[in-house]
C-alpha positions in Angstrom: 223.0 97.2 32.9 222.0 94.9 35.6 219.3 93.2 33.7 220.5 92.5 30.1 217.8 92.9 27.2 218.6 90.3 24.6 216.7 89.6 21.8 215.0 86.7 22.9 214.0 88.6 25.9 213.0 91.8 24.4 210.4 89.0 22.3 209.4 87.5 25.8 208.5 90.9 27.6 204.8 92.8 27.4 204.8 96.5 27.1 204.4 96.8 30.8 207.5 94.1 31.7 209.4 96.0 29.1 208.9 99.6 31.1 209.9 97.7 34.7 213.2 96.2 33.2 213.9 99.9 31.9 213.2 101.3 35.1 215.5 98.9 37.3 218.1 99.3 34.7 218.0 103.2 35.1 217.8 103.0 38.8 220.4 100.4 39.8 221.9 102.7 42.4 218.6 102.9 44.3 217.6 99.1 43.8 219.1 98.2 47.2 216.6 100.9 49.1 213.4 99.9 46.9 211.0 96.9 47.6 209.3 95.2 45.0 206.0 97.0 45.5 207.9 100.3 45.2 209.1 99.4 41.7 205.4 98.5 41.0 204.5 101.8 42.4 207.0 103.6 40.1 206.4 101.6 37.2 202.5 101.5 37.2 202.4 97.9 37.4 202.3 95.2 39.9 204.5 93.3 42.5 203.6 90.2 40.2 204.4 91.9 36.9 207.8 93.0 38.1 208.6 89.5 39.3 207.5 88.1 36.1 209.8 90.7 34.3 212.8 89.7 36.4 212.2 86.3 36.1 212.1 86.3 32.3 215.5 88.3 32.4 216.9 84.7 33.4 216.8 85.9 37.3 215.2 83.8 40.1 213.0 86.6 41.5 213.7 90.1 43.4 216.0 89.0 46.0 218.3 87.6 43.7 218.5 90.6 41.8 219.2 92.8 44.8 222.0 90.2 46.0 223.6 90.3 42.9 223.5 94.2 42.9 224.6 94.4 46.4 227.4 91.8 45.9 228.6 93.6 42.8 228.7 96.8 44.8 230.2 95.4 47.8 227.4 96.7 50.3 228.1 93.9 52.7 224.9 95.4 55.0 222.6 94.6 52.0 224.1 91.1 51.2 223.5 90.4 55.2 219.7 91.6 54.9 219.2 89.6 51.7 220.3 86.7 53.2 218.5 87.0 56.4 215.2 87.6 53.8 216.2 84.7 52.0 216.2 82.6 55.2 212.9 83.4 55.9 211.6 82.5 52.3 213.6 79.3 52.3 211.6 78.2 55.9 208.5 79.0 54.3 208.9 77.3 50.9 210.5 74.2 52.4 207.8 74.0 55.3 205.0 74.5 52.8 206.6 71.7 50.5 206.6 69.1 53.6 203.3 69.5 54.7 200.8 66.8 53.7 197.7 67.6 52.6 196.5 64.7 53.7 197.7 65.4 57.3 196.0 68.5 57.5 192.5 67.1 56.6 193.2 64.3 59.0 193.9 67.0 62.0 190.6 68.8 61.1 188.7 65.6 61.3 190.3 64.7 64.8 189.9 68.6 65.7 186.0 68.6 64.5 185.3 65.3 66.5 186.7 65.8 69.9 184.8 66.8 72.8 187.7 69.1 73.9 191.1 70.2 72.6 194.1 70.7 74.9 196.7 72.6 73.2 200.2 72.3 74.9 203.6 74.2 74.4 206.3 75.7 76.0 208.6 78.8 75.9 208.4 81.1 73.0 206.5 78.6 71.3 203.2 79.3 73.8 202.4 82.2 71.7 201.8 80.1 68.3 199.8 78.0 70.7 197.7 80.9 72.1 196.9 82.1 68.5 195.9 78.7 67.4 193.7 78.0 70.6 192.0 81.2 70.4 191.2 81.0 66.6 189.6 77.3 67.9 187.6 79.2 70.2 186.3 81.6 67.7 185.3 78.8 65.6 183.0 77.4 68.8 185.5 74.7 69.3 185.7 73.8 72.9 189.8 74.5 73.5 192.0 75.2 76.4 195.7 75.8 76.2 198.8 75.9 78.6 202.3 76.2 78.8 202.2 74.7 82.5 204.5 71.8 82.7 202.7 70.5 85.6 199.1 71.3 84.2 199.6 69.4 80.8 201.3 66.4 82.3 198.8 66.2 84.6 195.6 66.5 82.4 197.7 64.1 79.7 197.6 61.3 82.6 193.8 60.9 82.8 192.6 62.3 79.8 189.5 60.8 78.0 190.0 59.2 74.5 187.2 61.7 73.6 189.8 64.7 73.8 192.1 65.7 71.4 195.9 66.9 72.1 197.6 69.1 70.1 201.3 70.1 71.2 203.3 72.6 69.2 207.4 72.4 69.9 210.2 73.6 68.1 212.6 70.9 68.4 210.1 67.9 69.3 212.2 66.9 72.4 211.0 69.3 75.2 210.7 66.8 78.0 206.9 67.6 79.4 205.6 68.0 75.8 207.0 64.8 75.1 205.9 63.0 78.4 202.2 64.4 77.9 202.3 62.9 74.2 203.3 59.5 75.8 200.8 60.1 78.8 197.8 60.8 76.2 198.9 58.1 73.8 198.8 55.5 76.3 195.1 56.8 77.4 194.1 56.4 73.5 193.9 60.0 73.4 194.7 60.9 69.9 197.5 63.1 69.6 198.7 66.2 66.8 202.1 67.4 67.1 203.9 70.1 64.9 207.4 70.5 65.1 210.7 71.2 63.0 212.4 67.9 63.7 211.2 64.8 61.7 212.8 62.2 63.9 211.7 63.5 67.6 210.4 61.8 70.1 207.3 63.8 70.0 206.5 62.3 66.7 207.1 59.0 67.7 204.1 59.3 70.3 201.6 61.0 67.7 199.2 60.2 65.8 199.8 62.7 63.5 203.4 64.6 63.2 203.2 68.0 60.6 207.1 68.7 60.2 208.4 72.3 59.4 211.3 73.4 58.2 213.8 75.2 60.1 216.9 76.8 58.7 220.2 75.5 60.2 221.7 79.1 60.5 220.5 80.7 63.7 221.1 84.4 65.1 221.2 83.8 68.9 223.3 80.4 69.8 223.2 81.0 73.3 219.5 81.2 73.8 216.4 78.9 72.3 215.0 81.8 70.7 214.8 80.6 67.0 212.2 81.9 64.7 208.7 80.1 65.5 207.9 80.6 61.7 207.4 77.3 60.5 205.2 76.7 63.3 203.3 79.6 62.5 202.9 78.4 58.6 201.6 75.3 60.0 199.1 76.5 62.5 198.0 78.7 59.9 197.3 76.0 57.2 195.1 74.1 59.4 192.9 76.9 60.9 192.3 78.6 57.4 191.4 75.3 56.1 189.2 74.8 59.0 187.6 78.4 58.4 187.2 77.7 54.3 185.6 74.5 55.2 183.1 75.8 57.5 182.2 78.4 54.8 182.8 81.4 56.8 186.0 82.6 55.6 185.2 86.1 56.7 185.1 85.0 60.3 189.2 85.2 61.1 
């Protein structure tokens, strides 16, 4: 029995939650192959009900439950997958915790007040910048994006204070991006930067620096191909709040 049913637990569970616990305890051998949605379907409940039932049994969520089961059974592959899932969960959770709502609202005011928004990024991060720029354009913001180092530096050297530069960078140390921020800032053009390095040079030359959390465990050590999930979350928060503020939530 992976979820012990003490008297205290029984008193805290609803009828549906009790059915969820009984299902889990009766299907331990299948549990590593099931998702929380699968369990909800099998018990005619919802993922929220499944999660709540597990937590009432003193286990901190569905991933921890699967991890405990896999570790007990010695299934290394399942343990590894759960650790990977947990890495994504930690990055998302910590990034959301670190985001300042005041900074997000300030970014939105800066975007709304700019004549044109220039979005800069390099490497794989340019995919985040492309999506961010596209969604700005869908909201009728005059925006352009580039990952060309010569173009971004050239623009920043002559940019008007009425414009805005938004920079996405995983480590905040990419030379062309730092130089672009420095040049734009020197021209009194506001700069927003989004990175996963609170002490980066990029942040020092930015009016607003939103910092995400990047997990220390990476899959590829020889190449800069670490996930951009934290930057995607930051981008989404800014864009979604702009949509909400416009009253056109069906748009994107």
